[in-house]
LOVO-731662 format. One record per residue (C-alpha): residue in one letter; x, y, z. Coordinates in Angstrom, 2 decimals, m for minus. Layout:
N
[kemi 'A'; [X; Y; Z]],
...
//
This chain:
417
[kemi 'X'; [0.00; 0.00; 0.00]],
[kemi 'X'; [2.79; 2.41; 0.94]],
[kemi 'X'; [4.67; 1.58; m2.25]],
[kemi 'X'; [1.57; 2.28; m4.35]],
[kemi 'X'; [1.12; 5.69; m2.71]],
[kemi 'X'; [4.77; 6.65; m3.13]],
[kemi 'X'; [5.14; 5.33; m6.69]],
[kemi 'X'; [3.86; 8.50; m8.48]],
[kemi 'X'; [6.52; 10.51; m6.63]],
[kemi 'X'; [9.59; 8.49; m7.64]],
[kemi 'X'; [10.33; 9.99; m11.05]],
[kemi 'X'; [9.24; 13.56; m10.15]],
[kemi 'X'; [11.56; 13.48; m7.13]],
[kemi 'X'; [14.47; 12.32; m9.30]],
[kemi 'X'; [13.84; 14.71; m12.19]],
[kemi 'X'; [13.04; 17.82; m10.13]],
[kemi 'X'; [15.83; 17.09; m7.68]],
[kemi 'X'; [18.31; 16.73; m10.53]],
[kemi 'X'; [17.02; 19.94; m12.13]],
[kemi 'X'; [17.31; 21.90; m8.89]],
[kemi 'X'; [20.84; 20.66; m8.17]],
[kemi 'X'; [22.29; 21.01; m11.67]],
[kemi 'X'; [20.61; 24.20; m12.95]],
[kemi 'X'; [23.01; 26.54; m11.05]],
[kemi 'X'; [25.89; 25.09; m13.08]],
[kemi 'X'; [24.42; 26.21; m16.41]],
[kemi 'X'; [27.09; 28.89; m16.64]],
[kemi 'X'; [29.68; 26.15; m17.22]],
[kemi 'X'; [27.98; 25.10; m20.44]],
[kemi 'X'; [29.70; 25.91; m23.76]],
[kemi 'X'; [28.77; 29.25; m25.23]],
[kemi 'X'; [26.89; 27.52; m28.05]],
[kemi 'X'; [24.55; 26.03; m25.42]],
[kemi 'X'; [24.19; 29.23; m23.44]],
[kemi 'X'; [20.59; 29.76; m24.51]],
[kemi 'X'; [19.41; 26.25; m23.60]],
[kemi 'X'; [17.64; 27.51; m20.50]],
[kemi 'X'; [16.20; 30.48; m22.37]],
[kemi 'X'; [14.58; 28.78; m25.34]],
[kemi 'X'; [14.94; 25.14; m24.27]],
[kemi 'X'; [11.67; 24.94; m22.31]],
[kemi 'X'; [9.67; 26.31; m25.24]],
[kemi 'X'; [11.28; 23.97; m27.76]],
[kemi 'X'; [10.86; 21.01; m25.41]],
[kemi 'X'; [7.19; 21.75; m24.72]],
[kemi 'X'; [6.51; 22.23; m28.42]],
[kemi 'X'; [8.20; 18.92; m29.24]],
[kemi 'X'; [6.32; 16.88; m26.64]],
[kemi 'X'; [3.05; 18.51; m27.70]],
[kemi 'X'; [3.77; 17.52; m31.30]],
[kemi 'X'; [4.54; 13.92; m30.25]],
[kemi 'X'; [1.38; 13.76; m28.14]],
[kemi 'X'; [m0.64; 14.82; m31.19]],
[kemi 'X'; [1.05; 12.16; m33.34]],
[kemi 'X'; [0.36; 9.45; m30.74]],
[kemi 'X'; [m3.17; 10.85; m30.28]],
[kemi 'X'; [m2.81; 11.29; m26.52]],
[kemi 'X'; [m5.13; 14.13; m25.62]],
[kemi 'X'; [m4.28; 14.36; m21.90]],
[kemi 'X'; [m0.57; 14.79; m22.59]],
[kemi 'X'; [m1.30; 17.28; m25.38]],
[kemi 'X'; [m3.61; 19.44; m23.24]],
[kemi 'X'; [m1.28; 19.27; m20.22]],
[kemi 'X'; [1.59; 20.43; m22.41]],
[kemi 'X'; [m0.48; 23.30; m23.82]],
[kemi 'X'; [m1.56; 24.48; m20.35]],
[kemi 'X'; [1.98; 24.31; m18.93]],
[kemi 'X'; [3.26; 26.19; m21.99]],
[kemi 'X'; [0.71; 28.98; m21.43]],
[kemi 'X'; [1.45; 29.16; m17.73]],
[kemi 'X'; [5.22; 29.21; m18.13]],
[kemi 'X'; [5.05; 31.81; m20.91]],
[kemi 'X'; [3.09; 34.18; m18.67]],
[kemi 'X'; [5.31; 33.44; m15.68]],
[kemi 'X'; [8.41; 34.10; m17.77]],
[kemi 'X'; [6.93; 37.32; m19.15]],
[kemi 'X'; [5.92; 38.58; m15.71]],
[kemi 'X'; [9.51; 38.18; m14.50]],
[kemi 'X'; [11.26; 39.36; m17.64]],
[kemi 'X'; [9.28; 42.46; m18.65]],
[kemi 'X'; [8.00; 45.53; m16.92]],
[kemi 'X'; [4.25; 45.22; m16.55]],
[kemi 'X'; [1.64; 47.60; m15.34]],
[kemi 'X'; [0.01; 46.88; m11.99]],
[kemi 'X'; [m3.14; 45.66; m13.72]],
[kemi 'X'; [m1.20; 43.40; m16.09]],
[kemi 'X'; [0.87; 41.99; m13.24]],
[kemi 'X'; [m2.22; 41.17; m11.16]],
[kemi 'X'; [m3.91; 39.63; m14.22]],
[kemi 'X'; [m0.88; 37.46; m14.93]],
[kemi 'X'; [m0.81; 36.39; m11.28]],
[kemi 'X'; [m4.48; 35.38; m11.48]],
[kemi 'X'; [m3.86; 33.23; m14.55]],
[kemi 'X'; [m0.59; 31.70; m13.41]],
[kemi 'X'; [m1.56; 30.88; m9.82]],
[kemi 'X'; [m5.24; 30.05; m10.22]],
[kemi 'X'; [m6.47; 29.42; m13.76]],
[kemi 'X'; [m3.62; 27.16; m14.88]],
[kemi 'X'; [m3.72; 24.83; m11.81]],
[kemi 'X'; [m7.51; 24.52; m12.15]],
[kemi 'X'; [m7.10; 23.47; m15.78]],
[kemi 'X'; [m4.43; 20.92; m14.87]],
[kemi 'X'; [m6.69; 19.45; m12.19]],
[kemi 'X'; [m9.59; 19.19; m14.65]],
[kemi 'X'; [m7.39; 17.60; m17.33]],
[kemi 'X'; [m6.30; 14.92; m14.84]],
[kemi 'X'; [m9.97; 13.91; m14.50]],
[kemi 'X'; [m10.46; 13.52; m18.25]],
[kemi 'X'; [m10.73; 10.11; m19.81]],
[kemi 'X'; [m8.42; 9.63; m22.73]],
[kemi 'X'; [m10.34; 10.64; m25.85]],
[kemi 'X'; [m7.46; 11.47; m28.18]],
[kemi 'X'; [m6.60; 14.72; m29.91]],
[kemi 'X'; [m8.16; 14.49; m33.36]],
[kemi 'X'; [m11.60; 13.47; m32.10]],
[kemi 'X'; [m14.83; 15.28; m31.28]],
[kemi 'X'; [m14.13; 15.15; m27.55]],
[kemi 'X'; [m10.53; 16.20; m28.08]],
[kemi 'X'; [m11.65; 19.10; m30.25]],
[kemi 'X'; [m14.16; 20.30; m27.64]],
[kemi 'X'; [m11.57; 20.17; m24.87]],
[kemi 'X'; [m9.04; 22.04; m26.97]],
[kemi 'X'; [m11.67; 24.61; m27.92]],
[kemi 'X'; [m12.36; 25.30; m24.24]],
[kemi 'X'; [m8.66; 25.94; m23.69]],
[kemi 'X'; [m8.39; 28.17; m26.77]],
[kemi 'X'; [m11.45; 30.13; m25.62]],
[kemi 'X'; [m9.72; 30.83; m22.32]],
[kemi 'X'; [m6.57; 32.01; m24.10]],
[kemi 'X'; [m8.60; 34.33; m26.36]],
[kemi 'X'; [m10.54; 35.72; m23.39]],
[kemi 'X'; [m7.36; 36.37; m21.41]],
[kemi 'X'; [m5.67; 38.03; m24.40]],
[kemi 'X'; [m8.69; 40.27; m24.88]],
[kemi 'X'; [m8.76; 41.33; m21.23]],
[kemi 'X'; [m5.03; 42.04; m21.19]],
[kemi 'X'; [m5.21; 44.05; m24.41]],
[kemi 'X'; [m8.03; 46.14; m22.98]],
[kemi 'X'; [m6.24; 46.56; m19.64]],
[kemi 'X'; [m9.15; 45.04; m17.70]],
[kemi 'X'; [m8.32; 44.16; m14.11]],
[kemi 'X'; [m9.44; 40.56; m13.73]],
[kemi 'X'; [m8.40; 40.08; m10.09]],
[kemi 'X'; [m10.49; 42.99; m8.82]],
[kemi 'X'; [m13.45; 40.64; m8.22]],
[kemi 'X'; [m11.57; 37.91; m6.38]],
[kemi 'X'; [m8.89; 39.61; m4.27]],
[kemi 'X'; [m11.28; 40.13; m1.38]],
[kemi 'X'; [m13.21; 36.93; m1.99]],
[kemi 'X'; [m13.61; 34.47; 0.89]],
[kemi 'X'; [m14.44; 30.81; 0.44]],
[kemi 'X'; [m16.53; 30.39; 3.60]],
[kemi 'X'; [m17.71; 32.71; 6.39]],
[kemi 'X'; [m14.83; 33.91; 8.55]],
[kemi 'X'; [m16.38; 32.35; 11.64]],
[kemi 'X'; [m16.13; 28.90; 10.05]],
[kemi 'X'; [m12.61; 29.26; 8.64]],
[kemi 'X'; [m9.69; 27.85; 10.70]],
[kemi 'X'; [m7.88; 30.75; 12.32]],
[kemi 'X'; [m4.41; 29.33; 11.60]],
[kemi 'X'; [m4.99; 29.42; 7.82]],
[kemi 'X'; [m4.92; 32.86; 6.17]],
[kemi 'X'; [m8.09; 32.88; 4.06]],
[kemi 'X'; [m6.81; 35.55; 1.69]],
[kemi 'X'; [m4.39; 32.95; 0.31]],
[kemi 'X'; [m7.22; 30.82; m1.05]],
[kemi 'X'; [m5.74; 30.70; m4.60]],
[kemi 'X'; [m2.90; 28.69; m3.04]],
[kemi 'X'; [m5.42; 26.27; m1.53]],
[kemi 'X'; [m7.10; 25.91; m4.91]],
[kemi 'X'; [m3.77; 24.90; m6.49]],
[kemi 'X'; [m3.24; 22.41; m3.65]],
[kemi 'X'; [m6.70; 20.99; m4.35]],
[kemi 'X'; [m5.89; 20.68; m8.06]],
[kemi 'X'; [m2.70; 18.82; m7.17]],
[kemi 'X'; [m4.60; 16.47; m4.84]],
[kemi 'X'; [m7.14; 15.75; m7.57]],
[kemi 'X'; [m4.32; 14.90; m9.97]],
[kemi 'X'; [m2.66; 12.69; m7.35]],
[kemi 'X'; [m5.90; 10.83; m6.63]],
[kemi 'X'; [m6.33; 9.96; m10.31]],
[kemi 'X'; [m2.76; 8.62; m10.36]],
[kemi 'X'; [m3.43; 6.46; m7.30]],
[kemi 'X'; [m6.80; 5.12; m8.49]],
[kemi 'X'; [m6.05; 2.94; m11.49]],
[kemi 'X'; [m2.49; 4.19; m12.12]],
[kemi 'X'; [m1.30; 4.44; m15.71]],
[kemi 'X'; [1.82; 6.03; m17.25]],
[kemi 'X'; [m0.31; 8.89; m18.61]],
[kemi 'X'; [m1.95; 9.64; m15.25]],
[kemi 'X'; [1.39; 9.52; m13.44]],
[kemi 'X'; [2.99; 11.89; m15.94]],
[kemi 'X'; [0.09; 14.38; m15.70]],
[kemi 'X'; [0.45; 14.33; m11.92]],
[kemi 'X'; [4.20; 14.89; m12.24]],
[kemi 'X'; [3.60; 17.86; m14.56]],
[kemi 'X'; [1.03; 19.32; m12.14]],
[kemi 'X'; [3.41; 18.90; m9.22]],
[kemi 'X'; [6.26; 20.54; m11.13]],
[kemi 'X'; [4.11; 23.49; m12.15]],
[kemi 'X'; [2.82; 23.98; m8.59]],
[kemi 'X'; [6.42; 24.06; m7.34]],
[kemi 'X'; [7.13; 26.81; m9.89]],
[kemi 'X'; [4.39; 29.04; m8.53]],
[kemi 'X'; [4.81; 28.15; m4.86]],
[kemi 'X'; [8.57; 28.61; m4.59]],
[kemi 'X'; [10.33; 31.74; m5.77]],
[kemi 'X'; [13.26; 30.32; m7.72]],
[kemi 'X'; [15.79; 31.81; m10.09]],
[kemi 'X'; [14.86; 31.92; m13.76]],
[kemi 'X'; [17.31; 29.21; m14.79]],
[kemi 'X'; [15.90; 26.84; m12.15]],
[kemi 'X'; [12.36; 27.52; m13.40]],
[kemi 'X'; [13.51; 26.65; m16.92]],
[kemi 'X'; [15.18; 23.46; m15.69]],
[kemi 'X'; [11.96; 22.48; m13.92]],
[kemi 'X'; [9.96; 22.93; m17.12]],
[kemi 'X'; [12.42; 20.71; m18.99]],
[kemi 'X'; [11.98; 18.14; m16.19]],
[kemi 'X'; [8.20; 18.38; m16.68]],
[kemi 'X'; [8.69; 17.66; m20.38]],
[kemi 'X'; [10.81; 14.61; m19.54]],
[kemi 'X'; [8.06; 13.32; m17.24]],
[kemi 'X'; [5.44; 13.77; m19.97]],
[kemi 'X'; [7.73; 12.08; m22.51]],
[kemi 'X'; [8.25; 9.17; m20.12]],
[kemi 'X'; [4.50; 8.76; m19.72]],
[kemi 'X'; [3.96; 8.92; m23.47]],
[kemi 'X'; [6.67; 6.36; m24.27]],
[kemi 'X'; [5.69; 3.97; m21.48]],
[kemi 'X'; [2.08; 4.12; m22.62]],
[kemi 'X'; [3.17; 3.30; m26.17]],
[kemi 'X'; [5.35; 0.45; m24.87]],
[kemi 'X'; [2.43; m1.00; m22.90]],
[kemi 'X'; [0.20; m0.91; m25.97]],
[kemi 'X'; [2.82; m2.59; m28.12]],
[kemi 'X'; [4.17; m5.17; m25.69]],
[kemi 'X'; [1.66; m5.82; m22.89]],
[kemi 'X'; [m1.54; m7.83; m23.15]],
[kemi 'X'; [m4.43; m5.59; m22.11]],
[kemi 'X'; [m6.48; m8.32; m20.43]],
[kemi 'X'; [m3.81; m10.04; m18.32]],
[kemi 'X'; [m1.10; m7.39; m18.07]],
[kemi 'X'; [1.53; m9.92; m19.18]],
[kemi 'X'; [3.99; m9.26; m22.00]],
[kemi 'X'; [2.51; m10.51; m25.25]],
[kemi 'X'; [3.77; m12.27; m28.39]],
[kemi 'X'; [5.88; m9.38; m29.66]],
[kemi 'X'; [7.76; m9.21; m26.36]],
[kemi 'X'; [8.24; m13.00; m26.40]],
[kemi 'X'; [9.79; m12.86; m29.87]],
[kemi 'X'; [12.26; m10.22; m28.71]],
[kemi 'X'; [13.03; m12.18; m25.54]],
[kemi 'X'; [13.87; m15.28; m27.57]],
[kemi 'X'; [16.43; m13.29; m29.57]],
[kemi 'X'; [18.43; m12.74; m26.36]],
[kemi 'X'; [18.57; m16.39; m25.25]],
[kemi 'X'; [21.96; m18.05; m25.06]],
[kemi 'X'; [22.85; m21.71; m25.43]],
[kemi 'X'; [21.09; m23.05; m22.36]],
[kemi 'X'; [17.41; m22.33; m21.84]],
[kemi 'X'; [14.03; m24.00; m21.35]],
[kemi 'X'; [10.66; m22.98; m22.77]],
[kemi 'X'; [7.22; m24.00; m21.51]],
[kemi 'X'; [3.83; m23.81; m23.16]],
[kemi 'X'; [0.86; m23.60; m20.79]],
[kemi 'X'; [m2.81; m24.01; m21.73]],
[kemi 'X'; [m5.87; m23.49; m19.56]],
[kemi 'X'; [m8.02; m26.64; m19.33]],
[kemi 'X'; [m11.40; m25.11; m20.14]],
[kemi 'X'; [m13.89; m27.69; m21.40]],
[kemi 'X'; [m16.73; m27.10; m23.86]],
[kemi 'X'; [m19.10; m27.44; m20.89]],
[kemi 'X'; [m17.38; m24.53; m19.14]],
[kemi 'X'; [m17.75; m22.32; m22.21]],
[kemi 'X'; [m21.40; m23.35; m22.50]],
[kemi 'X'; [m22.25; m22.67; m18.85]],
[kemi 'X'; [m20.31; m19.42; m18.38]],
[kemi 'X'; [m20.17; m16.14; m20.26]],
[kemi 'X'; [m17.23; m14.62; m22.06]],
[kemi 'X'; [m16.68; m12.29; m19.10]],
[kemi 'X'; [m16.22; m15.26; m16.78]],
[kemi 'X'; [m13.66; m16.67; m19.20]],
[kemi 'X'; [m11.78; m13.39; m19.02]],
[kemi 'X'; [m11.82; m13.58; m15.20]],
[kemi 'X'; [m10.35; m17.07; m15.40]],
[kemi 'X'; [m7.57; m15.94; m17.75]],
[kemi 'X'; [m6.74; m13.03; m15.46]],
[kemi 'X'; [m6.54; m15.33; m12.44]],
[kemi 'X'; [m4.37; m17.86; m14.29]],
[kemi 'X'; [m2.09; m15.09; m15.58]],
[kemi 'X'; [m1.66; m13.70; m12.05]],
[kemi 'X'; [m0.51; m17.13; m10.84]],
[kemi 'X'; [1.79; m17.80; m13.80]],
[kemi 'X'; [3.35; m14.37; m13.30]],
[kemi 'X'; [4.51; m15.54; m9.86]],
[kemi 'X'; [6.63; m18.36; m11.35]],
[kemi 'X'; [9.93; m18.74; m9.54]],
[kemi 'X'; [13.33; m19.88; m10.76]],
[kemi 'X'; [13.95; m16.87; m12.97]],
[kemi 'X'; [11.08; m17.72; m15.32]],
[kemi 'X'; [9.38; m14.95; m17.26]],
[kemi 'X'; [5.72; m15.32; m18.26]],
[kemi 'X'; [4.11; m14.21; m21.54]],
[kemi 'X'; [0.61; m14.30; m23.01]],
[kemi 'X'; [1.05; m16.37; m26.15]],
[kemi 'X'; [m2.52; m15.96; m27.36]],
[kemi 'X'; [m6.03; m17.17; m26.55]],
[kemi 'X'; [m5.81; m19.51; m23.56]],
[kemi 'X'; [m2.10; m20.20; m24.05]],
[kemi 'X'; [0.84; m18.80; m22.09]],
[kemi 'X'; [4.59; m19.20; m22.39]],
[kemi 'X'; [7.27; m19.20; m19.70]],
[kemi 'X'; [10.92; m18.66; m20.59]],
[kemi 'X'; [13.68; m19.97; m18.30]],
[kemi 'X'; [17.05; m18.53; m19.42]],
[kemi 'X'; [20.00; m20.59; m18.21]],
[kemi 'X'; [17.85; m23.38; m16.75]],
[kemi 'X'; [17.67; m27.03; m17.74]],
[kemi 'X'; [14.40; m28.91; m18.13]],
[kemi 'X'; [14.45; m30.55; m14.68]],
[kemi 'X'; [14.92; m27.23; m12.91]],
[kemi 'X'; [12.11; m25.65; m14.92]],
[kemi 'X'; [9.80; m28.59; m14.21]],
[kemi 'X'; [10.10; m28.03; m10.44]],
[kemi 'X'; [9.01; m24.39; m10.69]],
[kemi 'X'; [6.26; m25.09; m13.22]],
[kemi 'X'; [4.83; m27.83; m11.02]],
[kemi 'X'; [4.44; m25.26; m8.26]],
[kemi 'X'; [2.47; m23.01; m10.64]],
[kemi 'X'; [0.27; m25.89; m11.76]],
[kemi 'X'; [m0.51; m26.86; m8.16]],
[kemi 'X'; [m1.25; m23.24; m7.18]],
[kemi 'X'; [m3.79; m22.86; m10.00]],
[kemi 'X'; [m5.38; m26.24; m9.25]],
[kemi 'X'; [m5.88; m25.26; m5.61]],
[kemi 'X'; [m7.22; m21.80; m6.35]],
[kemi 'X'; [m10.98; m21.43; m5.92]],
[kemi 'X'; [m12.31; m18.52; m7.92]],
[kemi 'X'; [m15.60; m16.90; m6.98]],
[kemi 'X'; [m17.90; m16.46; m9.97]],
[kemi 'X'; [m19.99; m13.31; m9.72]],
[kemi 'X'; [m22.66; m13.28; m12.37]],
[kemi 'X'; [m25.77; m11.59; m10.96]],
[kemi 'X'; [m25.60; m7.82; m10.55]],
[kemi 'X'; [m27.35; m6.33; m7.57]],
[kemi 'X'; [m30.34; m4.10; m8.25]],
[kemi 'X'; [m30.43; m0.70; m6.59]],
[kemi 'X'; [m33.22; m1.78; m4.20]],
[kemi 'X'; [m31.41; m4.93; m3.21]],
[kemi 'X'; [m28.19; m2.98; m2.91]],
[kemi 'X'; [m29.75; m0.50; m0.47]],
[kemi 'X'; [m31.51; m3.15; 1.55]],
[kemi 'X'; [m28.45; m5.33; 1.98]],
[kemi 'X'; [m25.85; m2.60; 2.30]],
[kemi 'X'; [m25.56; m3.04; 6.04]],
[kemi 'X'; [m25.24; m6.82; 5.80]],
[kemi 'X'; [m22.91; m6.98; 2.79]],
[kemi 'X'; [m19.37; m8.06; 3.47]],
[kemi 'X'; [m16.57; m5.70; 2.58]],
[kemi 'X'; [m15.31; m6.15; m0.97]],
[kemi 'X'; [m18.44; m7.76; m2.40]],
[kemi 'X'; [m19.56; m6.36; m5.72]],
[kemi 'X'; [m22.08; m8.90; m6.91]],
[kemi 'X'; [m23.70; m11.95; m5.39]],
[kemi 'X'; [m21.34; m14.91; m5.39]],
[kemi 'X'; [m23.25; m17.63; m7.23]],
[kemi 'X'; [m20.58; m20.35; m7.17]],
[kemi 'X'; [m16.92; m21.15; m6.99]],
[kemi 'X'; [m14.96; m22.80; m9.75]],
[kemi 'X'; [m11.50; m24.27; m10.02]],
[kemi 'X'; [m9.54; m24.59; m13.22]],
[kemi 'X'; [m6.38; m26.43; m14.13]],
[kemi 'X'; [m3.63; m26.02; m16.68]],
[kemi 'X'; [m1.61; m28.40; m18.81]],
[kemi 'X'; [2.06; m27.68; m19.40]],
[kemi 'X'; [4.54; m28.82; m22.02]],
[kemi 'X'; [8.25; m28.20; m21.46]],
[kemi 'X'; [11.27; m28.45; m23.75]],
[kemi 'X'; [14.88; m27.30; m23.56]],
[kemi 'X'; [17.53; m26.64; m26.15]],
[kemi 'X'; [19.49; m29.84; m26.79]],
[kemi 'X'; [21.09; m29.60; m30.23]],
[kemi 'X'; [23.41; m26.86; m31.45]],
[kemi 'X'; [21.38; m26.04; m34.54]],
[kemi 'X'; [18.07; m25.65; m32.68]],
[kemi 'X'; [16.52; m22.19; m32.60]],
[kemi 'X'; [14.15; m20.90; m29.90]],
[kemi 'X'; [11.30; m21.30; m32.38]],
[kemi 'X'; [12.18; m24.99; m32.75]],
[kemi 'X'; [12.28; m25.49; m28.98]],
[kemi 'X'; [8.92; m23.75; m28.65]],
[kemi 'X'; [7.43; m26.21; m31.14]],
[kemi 'X'; [8.80; m29.11; m29.08]],
[kemi 'X'; [7.24; m27.59; m25.97]],
[kemi 'X'; [3.95; m27.32; m27.83]],
[kemi 'X'; [4.17; m31.01; m28.76]],
[kemi 'X'; [4.78; m31.84; m25.11]],
[kemi 'X'; [1.71; m29.77; m24.25]],
[kemi 'X'; [m0.42; m31.95; m26.53]],
[kemi 'X'; [0.94; m35.01; m24.72]],
[kemi 'X'; [m0.11; m33.46; m21.39]],
[kemi 'X'; [m3.58; m32.82; m22.81]],
[kemi 'X'; [m3.84; m36.35; m24.17]],
[kemi 'X'; [m2.61; m37.82; m20.91]],
[kemi 'X'; [m5.50; m36.47; m18.89]],
[kemi 'X'; [m4.71; m32.74; m18.54]],
[kemi 'X'; [m3.62; m30.95; m15.36]],
[kemi 'X'; [m0.04; m32.17; m15.63]],
[kemi 'X'; [3.46; m31.20; m16.70]],
[kemi 'X'; [4.84; m33.11; m19.71]],
[kemi 'X'; [8.53; m33.05; m20.65]],
[kemi 'X'; [9.97; m33.36; m24.14]],
[kemi 'X'; [13.26; m35.02; m23.32]],
[kemi 'X'; [14.77; m37.01; m26.19]],
[kemi 'X'; [14.91; m36.07; m29.86]],
[kemi 'X'; [17.35; m36.25; m32.72]],
//
């Protein structure tokens, strides 16, 4: 639990810490790189925004656009002489409007960039930019209506918190919203949006030198790039249902195998009767359970989703007897696992009536429990000319022997010429 809470902070702590510690040494850079902290943040934000559009990742694209707007105004407010009205307007946008937008973006579901939803979201952002530009051009004092604003009656507000600093509390709330989305169903995109929100809040909370601000923005870009690339990697290499690496990752893993290795093919023993009696959703639950057990394989084995109801485990540097021991443990664990089948959804009336009696964690009524088994075929490299693809075929043949021998067993392919 503690690790899950702290996980979204790992990369931001590394990137922002590195930026803070190294930015003061920018003067030691070659003269040709002297402007890296002047124009670098703008080029970096533009590049990651362009990549987000190419990969059709709307949350990254909008986050980049909002950070770009906020940093541009923050940079301008510190670099140019502004009138009192312009300065207060910039402060309103930088400290209040931008964090609110980042918090809202973190709540969005991914709908892409070049879609109707993506277009509407971008239009809302553009409308804000146009409105702000109009007000600045006409020298209209935006903050005049909110500087004396109070969130709640003074009598109800804690005395130790200065209520006039409520824009700060709003930015804290936006950050908490972004963090909550990263903790509930964490994904690379959600984590990167939280990291960007955290970095931006640090910019407006802490008065830092210009070069440190620029370094922080570059760190934000790196966090967004990491989220974008990890998301792309997951799509390309991870099976969406089970979370295991899929066939493409297996093919690349087999290219790295040396002379000594063992491969195993595993198949879930689901009968025609099971498919007839249970829905497709139940079958997916079974595959997820089986995958979670196979993923725990010991002995240095690495599990993959081969396709359908088949899985593969790779044992680099292990002979067939060693692999058999660890696979037998997986087979026994799956055989002894009783999975609760939840098929009947609760109605609202039933849900309300039984809320007080329902056990924690129940979602639907448990109709029955089922157990499944797996059959496993194992083969190792024996001859010099054998490729991993050949060994995998031998493992598949051993799997058919396990199926023909009664299922729920480990079959070894030992001798061949």
